[in-house]
C-alpha angles and dihedrals in degrees: 000000000000090000089064091057102064104153093156090060090051090050093047093051092045093049089049089052091048092049093050110119094359133104117246093243094054090045092052092043096051101034102036114012097046093052091045090049092049093048092046092048093051089045093055092043084057093232109206116241123209133179094242088065091057093058093045092050092049090050094047095046092046091051095049093044093051092049093047092046090056089054090067090065093045092050093048091047090050090048091055093048093046091049091059094038097053101042091119097117089238111147093225091051090050091052090049091050091050091050091049092047091052089047092050092049094048094046091049092050094047096045092047089051092047089052090053090048091048091052090051092047092049092049090051092046092051091047092048091047092048093051097033095110093044094047091049090056094055122054107302095240095098094053092041092053092049089047092049091052089047092051090050091050092044091053090050089048091054092046090052091051090052091048091050090047090051092049091049092047091051093050094044090049088051091049094049094048095044110111 
């Protein structure tokens, strides 16, 4: 059973897809330092947390995750139809099929990773919401730390959405301009 739950493999493949065609410094800057900076800035600005925000975040993340998850099936279906459509042996068609296959793999890795991140964020949001009153009675450090981790993960979530959008835009642009 534990072999079927291989989150580390999903993360490894997604990080590899994120690092493709980027320098290590820009990857670390965008994917780690920007979310840490955003979380730290909001922490030091003492951003007020309320329980209504938890529910809205859970709804929004669930909506985006469901929509993105359905894209995996659309992309794989399109891959199968393109495979049979472009089996002409033409070199340009082969290059196009390779680009689409790479796109399909990257999108699958990234969306799978975003689903794992969304599950983690939702669990943390539910835990923070459940213990919100308790954590507000004790020194606020516990809630602030949970909130800081959530902000970090939410920033990464948004970055992943932008990366997926960019990948999809690039492939759609390639499809439209293919003659």
